[in-house]
C-alpha positions in Angstrom: 0.0 0.0 0.0 1.3 3.4 -0.9 2.1 5.9 1.8 0.8 9.5 1.5 1.8 12.3 3.7 -1.1 13.9 5.5 -1.1 17.6 6.5 -3.7 20.0 7.8 -3.1 23.7 6.9 -5.1 26.6 8.3 -4.3 30.1 7.1 -4.9 33.0 4.6 -5.7 32.3 1.0 -2.3 33.3 -0.4 -0.5 30.8 1.8 -2.8 27.9 1.0 -2.8 28.7 -2.8 1.0 29.1 -2.8 1.1 25.6 -1.3 -1.0 24.3 -4.1 1.6 25.3 -6.7 4.6 24.5 -4.6 3.4 21.0 -3.5 2.6 19.8 -7.0 6.0 20.9 -8.2 7.6 19.2 -5.3 5.8 15.9 -5.8 6.6 16.0 -9.5 10.3 16.4 -8.6 10.2 13.3 -6.4 8.8 14.2 -3.0 6.3 11.8 -1.4 2.7 12.1 -2.5 0.3 14.0 -0.2 -3.2 14.6 1.0 -3.6 18.0 2.5 -6.7 19.4 4.2 -7.0 23.2 4.3 -9.2 25.7 6.1 -9.2 29.2 4.8 -9.0 31.8 7.6 -10.0 34.6 7.1 -12.8 34.2 4.7 -11.8 34.3 1.1 -13.3 34.6 -2.4 -11.3 32.5 -4.9 -11.4 33.0 -8.6 -10.7 30.2 -11.0 -7.5 30.6 -13.0 -9.3 31.8 -16.2 -11.7 34.2 -14.5 -11.8 38.0 -14.3 -12.3 39.5 -10.9 -14.3 42.4 -12.3 -16.7 40.1 -14.0 -17.2 37.7 -11.1 -17.0 39.7 -7.8 -18.7 42.7 -6.4 -15.4 44.2 -5.3 -16.8 47.0 -3.1 -18.9 44.6 -1.1 -16.1 42.2 -0.6 -13.9 45.0 0.6 -16.6 46.1 3.1 -16.8 42.6 4.5 -13.0 42.5 4.8 -12.8 39.3 2.8 -9.6 38.3 1.0 -9.7 37.8 -2.8 -7.5 35.2 -4.4 -6.9 33.4 -7.7 -6.5 29.6 -7.7 -3.9 27.9 -10.0 -6.8 25.6 -11.2 -9.7 26.3 -13.6 -13.3 26.3 -12.5 -15.6 28.9 -11.0 -15.5 31.4 -8.2 -16.0 29.9 -4.8 -16.2 31.2 -1.2 -14.0 29.5 1.4 -13.8 30.1 5.1 -13.8 28.3 8.5 -17.0 26.6 7.6 -15.7 24.8 4.5 -13.2 22.0 4.4 -10.8 22.1 1.4 -8.8 19.0 0.4 -6.0 18.5 -2.0 -4.2 15.4 -3.5 -0.7 15.6 -5.0 0.4 12.4 -6.7 1.5 10.6 -9.9 -1.6 10.7 -12.1 -1.4 6.9 -12.5 -2.4 6.5 -8.8 -5.7 8.3 -9.7 -6.5 6.6 -13.0 -4.2 8.5 -15.3 -6.4 11.4 -16.4 -8.0 14.5 -14.9 -11.5 13.0 -15.3 -10.6 9.7 -13.6 -8.7 11.6 -10.8 -11.7 13.8 -10.1 -14.1 10.8 -10.1 -11.9 8.8 -7.7 -11.5 11.8 -5.4 -15.3 12.4 -5.5 -15.7 8.8 -4.2 -13.9 9.9 -1.0 -16.2 12.9 -0.6 -19.2 10.6 -1.1 -17.9 8.2 1.5 -17.3 11.0 4.0 -20.9 12.1 3.7 -22.2 8.6 4.0 -20.6 8.4 7.4 -23.2 11.0 8.5 -26.0 9.1 6.8 -26.1 11.5 3.9 -26.4 9.9 0.4 -24.5 11.7 -2.4 -23.6 11.1 -6.0 -21.1 12.4 -8.5 -22.3 14.7 -11.3 -19.9 15.1 -14.2 -17.9 17.1 -14.8 -16.8 18.0 -11.3 -19.5 18.1 -8.6 -20.8 16.0 -5.8 -24.5 16.4 -5.2 -27.0 15.5 -2.5 -30.5 15.2 -4.0 -29.6 17.5 -6.9 -27.9 20.1 -4.7 -24.1 20.7 -5.0 -22.2 20.1 -1.8 -18.7 19.7 -3.2 -16.8 21.0 -6.3 -13.6 19.6 -7.7 -10.8 20.8 -9.9 -7.5 19.5 -11.3 -4.2 20.6 -12.8 -1.1 18.8 -13.7 2.7 19.1 -14.2 3.9 16.4 -16.6 2.6 13.0 -15.3 1.8 14.4 -11.9 -1.5 15.8 -10.9 -3.2 17.9 -8.2 -6.9 17.3 -7.5 -8.5 19.9 -5.2 -12.0 20.1 -3.8 -14.3 21.2 -1.0 -16.8 19.8 1.4 -19.4 22.4 2.5 -19.8 21.9 6.2 -21.5 25.2 6.8 -22.4 27.9 4.2 -24.2 31.3 3.9 -26.0 31.6 0.6 -27.1 35.2 1.3 -23.5 36.3 1.7 -22.6 34.7 -1.6 -25.5 36.4 -3.4 -24.4 39.7 -1.9 -20.8 39.4 -2.9 -20.6 37.5 -6.2 -22.0 39.0 -9.4 -24.9 36.6 -9.8 -27.7 39.0 -10.3 -29.1 42.5 -10.4 -30.7 43.9 -7.3 -34.1 43.5 -9.0 -33.5 39.7 -9.5 -31.8 39.0 -6.2 -34.7 37.3 -4.5 -35.2 35.0 -7.5 -31.5 34.2 -7.7 -31.2 33.7 -4.0 -34.0 31.1 -4.1 -32.4 29.4 -7.1 -29.0 29.1 -5.4 -30.6 27.7 -2.2 -32.2 25.1 -4.4 -28.9 24.3 -6.1 -26.5 24.3 -3.1 -26.5 22.5 0.2 -24.1 21.8 3.1 -23.7 19.2 5.7 -25.2 21.2 8.5 -28.3 21.8 6.4 -28.7 18.2 5.6 -28.4 17.1 9.2 -30.4 20.0 10.6 -27.7 20.8 13.1 -24.2 22.4 13.4 -21.4 20.0 12.6 -18.0 19.9 14.3 -15.2 20.5 11.8 -12.8 18.3 13.7 -15.2 15.4 13.4 -15.5 16.1 9.7 -11.7 16.1 9.3 -11.5 12.8 11.1 -14.2 11.1 9.0 -12.8 12.6 5.8 -9.3 11.4 6.5 -10.6 7.8 7.0 -12.7 8.1 3.8 -9.9 9.4 1.6 -7.5 6.7 2.9 -10.0 3.9 2.0 -11.1 5.4 -1.3 -7.6 6.1 -2.6 -6.3 2.8 -1.2 -3.3 4.5 0.6 -1.9 4.7 4.0 -1.9 8.2 5.4 1.0 9.1 7.6 1.2 12.4 9.6 3.4 14.4 7.5 5.4 17.6 7.2 6.7 20.0 4.5 10.2 19.5 3.3 12.6 22.4 3.8 12.5 23.0 0.0 8.6 23.1 0.1 8.7 25.6 3.0 11.0 27.9 1.0 9.0 27.6 -2.2 5.7 28.3 -0.4 7.2 31.4 1.3 8.4 32.7 -2.1 5.1 31.9 -3.9 3.1 33.8 -1.2 4.3 37.0 -2.8 2.8 35.9 -6.1 -0.6 34.8 -4.7 -1.0 38.0 -2.6 0.0 40.3 -5.5 -2.4 42.7 -7.2 -1.1 41.6 -10.6 -1.9 37.9 -10.0 -5.4 38.5 -8.6 -6.6 41.4 -10.7 -4.2 41.9 -13.6 -4.0 38.4 -15.0 -7.4 38.4 -16.8 -8.3 42.1 -17.1 -11.2 43.2 -19.3 -10.4 44.8 -22.7 -10.8 48.6 -22.9 -11.5 51.1 -25.6 -13.8 51.2 -28.6 -14.9 48.4 -30.8 -15.0 45.8 -28.0 -17.6 43.0 -28.5 -18.6 40.8 -25.7 -20.6 37.6 -25.4 -20.9 34.3 -23.4 -21.9 30.7 -24.0 -22.7 27.9 -21.5 -21.4 24.5 -22.6 -21.4 21.3 -20.7 -17.7 21.9 -19.8 -18.4 25.4 -18.4 -19.2 29.0 -19.0 -17.1 30.8 -21.6 -17.0 34.6 -21.8 -15.2 36.3 -24.7 -14.2 39.9 -25.4 -13.0 40.8 -28.9 -11.5 44.1 -29.8 -11.7 44.8 -33.6 -9.0 46.8 -35.3 -11.2 47.3 -38.3 -13.6 45.4 -40.5 -12.5 41.8 -40.7 -9.4 42.2 -38.5 -9.1 41.2 -34.8 -6.8 43.3 -32.6 -7.1 41.4 -29.3 -9.1 38.7 -27.6 -9.8 37.8 -23.9 -11.4 34.5 -23.0 -12.5 33.9 -19.4 -14.8 31.5 -17.6 -15.1 28.5 -15.3 -13.8 25.9 -17.6 -10.9 23.4 -17.2 -8.3 23.2 -20.0 -5.0 21.3 -20.3 -2.3 22.5 -20.7 -3.5 25.2 -18.2 -2.0 28.2 -20.0 -3.2 27.1 -23.5 -6.0 29.7 -23.4 -3.3 32.3 -23.6 -2.0 30.5 -26.7 -5.5 30.8 -28.3 -5.7 34.5 -27.5 -2.3 35.0 -29.1 -3.3 33.0 -32.2 -6.4 35.1 -32.7 -4.6 38.4 -32.2 -4.2 40.3 -35.5 -6.0 37.4 -37.3 -8.4 37.9 -40.2 -12.0 36.9 -39.4 -12.0 34.3 -42.2 -9.0 32.6 -40.5 -10.5 32.2 -37.1 -11.8 28.6 -37.7 -8.5 27.3 -39.1 -6.6 28.8 -36.2 -8.9 27.4 -33.6 -9.0 23.9 -35.2 -5.2 23.8 -35.2 -5.2 25.0 -31.5 -7.6 22.3 -30.5 -5.2 19.6 -31.7 -2.9 20.3 -28.7 -5.4 20.8 -25.9 -8.0 19.0 -23.9 -11.1 20.7 -22.5 -13.6 18.5 -20.7 -17.1 18.8 -21.9 -16.6 21.2 -24.8 -17.6 20.7 -28.4 -15.0 22.4 -30.5 -17.5 23.4 -33.3 -19.8 25.2 -30.8 -16.9 27.1 -29.3 -15.6 28.1 -32.7 -19.0 29.2 -33.9 -19.4 31.3 -30.7 -16.1 33.2 -31.4 -16.9 33.5 -35.1 -20.3 35.0 -34.2 -18.6 37.7 -32.2 -16.1 38.8 -34.8 -18.3 38.7 -37.9 
């Protein structure tokens, strides 16, 4: 049976997210695989790697609440994480988790489902990356990789405040808030809600540790960071707390002749902004959303391909780009047609 290091980390978003990057690099360089449980304290709003802060978050309200804002190194959507939510992270050779992001997320979801079953709560996996209880999401998952090594990250909502989410994320206009609030209450749930009582986080950690050990088929040993990991996390904290990483990475296009649109596909929501230099010529493109793509930075390659491209060449450029990437749940023709529709 394979031994995994087991670590619990509680702290601010920039320290935890710096760890996500540092630990995958470390494991890919030969360090022992790891399961890490994390608790974000203070409360944080976390963007997916491909998202724009201005598009997703009511920044003024987040500032008033004193919440941290961070950007994860993985794709997916904006999430709220705080002392009432348990985060979990796996760092290992991808062959230990089935060899692909899809299989890794599915295997990890089994551990979440097993954790909930210990409380008498029946849950199931909903592709591409959610665990549900009677149709309501209680856990989201994400993955990113370095070579043949993979990180799978996810949550278990132990406690949650939907109203705070509605207030702080850009989910609706004021006029539609009541309707959206009801919709999200119908779509989300948490362990305390399912049990009708407050749940002790330490008890959840103990049950989740046992469930992950059994589902992954590994032996969890109380672990520690190597000295190199400590140094790397400390250095990367500067990146994850920087304004450029959080707000400047996916900044909206400015100026005239900017066209905007969005499309919801099974693999996620895509938002695109296209700035035209003139009739039939693209000046620049920004593509954001809650999708997962491998390699992770390939969306930048697509934006670079489309920059200063003639409208009639969009399809051929995108078809060529698709040859080297993998996007779960995305029909390439539909995405191409969406971009073509914006630029024509």
